[in-house]
GUSETI-420282 format. One record per residue: residue in one letter; x, y, z of N, C-alpha, C in turn. Coordinates in steps of 0.1 Angstrom, whole numbers, plus 5000, padded with zeros to 4 digits. Layout:
<sites>
aXYZXYZXYZ;...
</sites>
This chain:
<sites>
m366433671088365733581097364333631099;t363233561099361933601102361733591116;p361333701123361233701138359833641141;a359833571153358633521159357733621164;w356433601164355533701171355433661185;t355333751195355233731209353833721215;p353433611219352033601224351933681238;v350933761240350833841252349433821260;g348633741253347333721259346533611252;e345533551259344733461252343333451259;r342233461251340933441257340133331251;p339533251259338833131254337533171247;g337033071239335633091234335432971225;s334132941223333732841214332132851211;a331932821199330432831195330032691193;g330732581196330232451193331232341193;h331432261184332332151184333832181186;l334332281178335832311179336232411190;p337232381199337632481207338232601200;l338032731205338532841199339032931210;t340233001207340833091216341133211206;t341133331212341733451206343033471211;r344133481205345433491210345933641205;t346333721214346933841211348433841210;y349033891200350433881196350934041197;v352134051201353034171197353734141185;m353534221173354134191161355534241161;p356334191153357734251151358034411152;d356934481145356834621144356434691156;g355934601166355434661180353934681181;s353234651169351734651170351134531176;h349934531180349234421186348234371175;a348134221175347134171166346534061173;d345134041171344433931176344233821164;w344433691168344333591159343333481165;d342333441158341533321163342233201159;i342533121171343232991169342232881172;f342132791163340932681166341532541165;g340732451170341032301168341532241181;h341332101180341832021191343332001188;e343931961198345531951199346031851188;r345431721189345831621180344631531174;t344831491161343831411155344531311147;v343831201144344431081137343431031127;a343931001114343130931104343730811100;i343030731095343630591092343330551077;l344430531069344130481056344630331057;a343430241055343530111058343230031045;l344129931042344129841031343729711035;t342629651028342429511031343529421025;p343429291029344429201023344329191007;g343229231003343029240987343429370981;g343829460989344329590985343129700983;d342029680988341029770988341229871000;v340429980999340530091009339430091018;v339530091030338330111040338030251044;l336930311041336630441044335430451054;a335030561058333830591066332930691058;r331730661055330830741048330130811059;q330030951059329431021069329031161064;f328131231071327731371068328831461074;r329231561066330231651072329631781071;p329631861082328832001082329532111075;g330932101073331532211066331132201052;p331432091044330832101030329332081029;g328732031041327332021040326931891031;l327731791031327731671022327931541030;v327331431025327831301029329031271020;v330031231027331331201020332031071025;d332731001016333530891019334930951023;e335330921035336630971040337330881049;l338530921052339430831061338730841075;p338630701081338130721094339130771103;g338730831115339630891124338830991133;g339731061143339031131151340031201161;i339731251172340531311182341331221190;v342631261192343431181201343231251215;e342731171224342431211238343831251245;d343631351255344831391263345431251269;g346731241268347431121273347330991266;e346531001255346330881246347430871235;d348030751234349030721224348330741210;v348930801200348330821187347930691180;l348730591181348330461175347130391183;q347130411195345930361203344630431199;a344730561196343630641192343330611179;a344230561170343830521157343130391157;a343530301165342830171166341530181171;r341430261180340030291187339030361177;e339530461170338730531160338430441148;f339230361144339030281132338030171136;a338030111148337130021152335730091153;e335730201161334530271164333730311150;e334430351140333830421128333530311118;t334330201118334130111107333829961112;g334229931123334129781128335329711122;y336329771117337529701113338629721123;g339529631121340829631128342029591120;g343129601126344429551118345629621124;e346729571122348029631127348129761120;l348529851128348530011124350030061125;e350530131117351830211118351530341115;l352430431122352330581119353030601105;a352330701097352730721084353230871081;g352730951090353131091088352231191097;t352631311096351831421104351931551096;c350931631099351031781094350031861102;w350131981100349232081107348032091098;l346832121105345632141097345632261090;a346032391096346032521090346832611098;s347232721092348132811098347432881111;t346232881111345632941124344932831132;c345532721132344932611139346032531148;r345632491160346532411168346532261166;t345832221156345632071154346832021147;q347631921153348531841147347931721141;r347831691129347031571125348131461121;f347831341125348431231122347831131112;v348531061106347930941097348630821099;a347830711102348230571104347830491092;v348530391089348130291079348130141083;s347230081078347129931079347229861066;r347929761065348129691053347129561053;n346629531064345829411066344529421073;a343829521069342429561077341529441075;h340829421085339929311086338629341095;v337529281092336429311100336729251114;a336429331124336829291139335629301147;a334529371142333229381150332229421140;p330829401145329829411136329629531128;g330229641132330229781125330329891134;p330030011130330330121138329530121152;q330230181162329630171175328530271177;t327730251187326530341190327130481191;g326430581185326830721185327730761172;e328230651166328930681154328130681143;l327830801137326830811126327530811112;c328130681109328930671097328630511092;t328930481080328730361074330230311068;p330830191071331830161065331730141049;v332630181041332630161027334030121023;v334130021014335329961008335329990994;k336430070989336530090975337930040970;s338030010957339229980952340330090953;l341630060954342630160955342530260942;a342130210931342030300918340930400920;a339730350926338630440928338930530939;f339730500949340130580959341130700954;r341930660946342930760938342030860931;r341030810923340130900916339431000925;q339030940937338331030946339231140951;l340531100954341431200959341631300949;r341931270935342131370926340831460922;s339731410927338431490925338231600935;g339031590946338831680957337731650968;q337131540965335931500974336431420986;l337331480993337831411005338331511015;t338131501028338331601038339831601042;d340531481040341931461044342831431033;v342831521022343531481009345031471012;d345431571021346931571025347331451033;l346631411042346931281050346731161042;a345931151032345731041022347031031014;y347331141009348731131000349831091009;l349931141020351131101029351130951032;a349930901035349730751037350030671024;l349430711012349830631001351330650998;d351830761000353330760998354130661008;h353730661019354230581030354230421026;l353030391020352730261015353330231002;g353830330995354430310982353430280971;v352130320973351130290964350430410957;l351230530956350530640950350130610936;g350830530927350430500915350430610904;p350130570892350130670882348630730881;s348630850875347330920873346630830862;v345330820865344430750855343330830851;
</sites>
């Protein structure tokens, strides 16, 4: 059996957008180790299909890769907020779209991250507002499902794992093209 590490201390810190703490553990061999743990507690992304089967994405600049990318709309689930309510809010804020949502899956962002990431799906996304809300620096983009699958395989998406969970949930992974 693999033993768990014992946390013995934590100190906060952040240099910007992501919360960061340094957590000290007593390791199974008795030594101490500091690990930087980052991220928000919960986030949600949305894979939305229009009634015609196209995918609704948000085009926005991402500072990590330093590029403008088309990605799943989404964001932080606020404290006390239901995941599907957060999904509906983020979807409307970033794209101006709405639609019935259902939870499709969850995963962790990384081994040194506290962020549990959720993905919701919509099978009937439709324009519900004029576009992204003030403060949202993105543009809604609609792509064919085939083009979205090509984008996934190219690695040009920040939430590839969530996208595959959602496509599997919807039963539309499809063959490689």
